[in-house]
C-alpha positions as YAML, in Angstrom:
chain: A
units: angstrom
residues:
- id: 1
  name: MET
  ca: [-4.14, -7.69, -9.48]
- id: 2
  name: ASN
  ca: [-7.53, -8.25, -7.99]
- id: 3
  name: LYS
  ca: [-10.38, -5.77, -8.58]
- id: 4
  name: THR
  ca: [-9.68, -3.79, -5.41]
- id: 5
  name: GLU
  ca: [-6.02, -3.42, -6.33]
- id: 6
  name: GLU
  ca: [-6.95, -2.38, -9.89]
- id: 7
  name: ARG
  ca: [-9.32, 0.27, -8.53]
- id: 8
  name: TYR
  ca: [-6.60, 1.63, -6.24]
- id: 9
  name: PHE
  ca: [-4.03, 1.54, -9.05]
- id: 10
  name: ASP
  ca: [-6.39, 3.78, -11.06]
- id: 11
  name: LEU
  ca: [-6.38, 6.25, -8.15]
- id: 12
  name: LEU
  ca: [-2.57, 6.18, -7.98]
- id: 13
  name: ARG
  ca: [-2.27, 6.73, -11.74]
- id: 14
  name: VAL
  ca: [-4.39, 9.88, -11.46]
- id: 15
  name: ARG
  ca: [-2.06, 11.14, -8.72]
- id: 16
  name: ARG
  ca: [0.95, 10.36, -10.95]
- id: 17
  name: ALA
  ca: [-0.65, 12.21, -13.90]
- id: 18
  name: THR
  ca: [-1.05, 15.33, -11.72]
- id: 19
  name: GLY
  ca: [2.65, 15.20, -10.77]
- id: 20
  name: GLU
  ca: [2.07, 14.26, -7.13]
- id: 21
  name: LEU
  ca: [3.70, 10.83, -7.65]
- id: 22
  name: ALA
  ca: [6.87, 10.08, -9.58]
- id: 23
  name: TRP
  ca: [6.69, 6.27, -9.59]
- id: 24
  name: ILE
  ca: [4.34, 3.39, -8.80]
- id: 25
  name: ARG
  ca: [5.19, -0.30, -8.70]
- id: 26
  name: TYR
  ca: [2.74, -3.14, -8.01]
- id: 27
  name: GLU
  ca: [4.28, -5.67, -5.59]
- id: 28
  name: GLY
  ca: [7.64, -4.10, -6.39]
- id: 29
  name: VAL
  ca: [9.21, -4.41, -2.93]
- id: 30
  name: THR
  ca: [9.46, -7.35, -0.54]
- id: 31
  name: LEU
  ca: [10.51, -6.65, 3.04]
- id: 32
  name: LYS
  ca: [12.11, -9.22, 5.33]
- id: 33
  name: LEU
  ca: [10.43, -8.99, 8.74]
- id: 34
  name: ALA
  ca: [12.14, -11.98, 10.40]
- id: 35
  name: ASP
  ca: [13.63, -15.34, 9.43]
- id: 36
  name: ASP
  ca: [11.20, -16.96, 6.98]
- id: 37
  name: THR
  ca: [8.77, -14.05, 7.25]
- id: 38
  name: ARG
  ca: [8.36, -11.58, 4.41]
- id: 39
  name: TYR
  ca: [5.85, -8.92, 3.54]
- id: 40
  name: THR
  ca: [5.12, -7.54, 0.06]
- id: 41
  name: PRO
  ca: [2.98, -4.40, 0.07]
- id: 42
  name: ASP
  ca: [0.52, -4.09, -2.81]
- id: 43
  name: PHE
  ca: [2.13, -0.87, -4.05]
- id: 44
  name: ALA
  ca: [5.46, 0.87, -3.59]
- id: 45
  name: VAL
  ca: [5.00, 4.56, -4.36]
- id: 46
  name: MET
  ca: [7.52, 7.37, -4.78]
- id: 47
  name: LEU
  ca: [6.30, 10.89, -4.20]
- id: 48
  name: ALA
  ca: [7.48, 13.73, -6.44]
- id: 49
  name: ASN
  ca: [9.98, 14.72, -3.70]
- id: 50
  name: GLY
  ca: [11.58, 11.24, -3.75]
- id: 51
  name: GLU
  ca: [10.01, 9.95, -0.54]
- id: 52
  name: LEU
  ca: [8.94, 6.27, -0.63]
- id: 53
  name: GLU
  ca: [5.63, 4.99, 0.69]
- id: 54
  name: MET
  ca: [4.13, 1.50, 0.92]
- id: 55
  name: HIS
  ca: [0.41, 1.08, 0.26]
- id: 56
  name: GLU
  ca: [-1.70, -1.95, 1.16]
- id: 57
  name: THR
  ca: [-5.24, -2.37, -0.19]
- id: 58
  name: LYS
  ca: [-8.08, -4.34, 1.34]
- id: 59
  name: GLY
  ca: [-11.75, -4.83, 0.62]
- id: 60
  name: ALA
  ca: [-14.33, -4.93, 3.38]
- id: 61
  name: PHE
  ca: [-12.91, -8.27, 4.59]
- id: 62
  name: ARG
  ca: [-9.48, -8.05, 6.25]
- id: 63
  name: ARG
  ca: [-7.38, -11.04, 7.31]
- id: 64
  name: GLU
  ca: [-5.71, -10.42, 10.64]
- id: 65
  name: ASP
  ca: [-2.34, -11.99, 9.71]
- id: 66
  name: SER
  ca: [-1.82, -9.60, 6.80]
- id: 67
  name: PHE
  ca: [-2.66, -6.61, 9.02]
- id: 68
  name: VAL
  ca: [-0.14, -7.80, 11.64]
- id: 69
  name: LYS
  ca: [2.59, -7.98, 8.98]
- id: 70
  name: LEU
  ca: [1.70, -4.47, 7.84]
- id: 71
  name: LYS
  ca: [1.99, -3.12, 11.40]
- id: 72
  name: VAL
  ca: [5.31, -4.94, 11.98]
- id: 73
  name: ALA
  ca: [6.72, -3.59, 8.71]
- id: 74
  name: ALA
  ca: [5.66, -0.05, 9.67]
- id: 75
  name: GLU
  ca: [7.57, -0.40, 12.94]
- id: 76
  name: GLN
  ca: [10.73, -1.79, 11.31]
- id: 77
  name: PHE
  ca: [11.19, 0.25, 8.12]
- id: 78
  name: PRO
  ca: [11.64, 3.99, 7.50]
- id: 79
  name: PHE
  ca: [8.78, 4.34, 5.02]
- id: 80
  name: ARG
  ca: [5.27, 5.63, 5.49]
- id: 81
  name: PHE
  ca: [2.77, 2.78, 5.32]
- id: 82
  name: TYR
  ca: [-0.85, 3.26, 4.32]
- id: 83
  name: LEU
  ca: [-3.85, 0.95, 4.47]
- id: 84
  name: ALA
  ca: [-6.47, 1.71, 1.83]
- id: 85
  name: THR
  ca: [-9.81, -0.01, 2.45]
- id: 86
  name: TRP
  ca: [-12.58, -0.08, -0.15]
- id: 87
  name: THR
  ca: [-16.28, -0.50, 0.58]
- id: 88
  name: LYS
  ca: [-19.15, 0.02, -1.85]
- id: 89
  name: ASP
  ca: [-20.94, 2.34, 0.58]
- id: 90
  name: ASP
  ca: [-18.00, 4.58, 1.56]
- id: 91
  name: GLY
  ca: [-15.45, 4.27, -1.26]
- id: 92
  name: TRP
  ca: [-11.82, 4.54, -0.13]
- id: 93
  name: THR
  ca: [-10.74, 5.00, 3.46]
- id: 94
  name: ILE
  ca: [-6.99, 5.60, 3.61]
- id: 95
  name: GLU
  ca: [-5.16, 5.61, 6.92]
- id: 96
  name: GLU
  ca: [-1.52, 5.81, 7.84]
- id: 97
  name: VAL
  ca: [-0.36, 2.79, 9.83]
...
């Protein structure tokens, strides 16, 4: 994990400790988007009610190709997808994709 992912993992662990999350897995799921095209979200997360979510983390710099894969995955799969962006000035900004 890079530092941004570690910081977000800390946030997820707090949510798990409060009972909001049942399970967290770093790079635990790989989704096939097309032939020879795969996407692995940073975190697969299971809520306490059993619902699965996929979470992607980014620092202030965001590569366009990874964002396109995230959007395509959100259109193709029945999970909620979130993009968590970290900046020193604002902390976390988390948006559903």
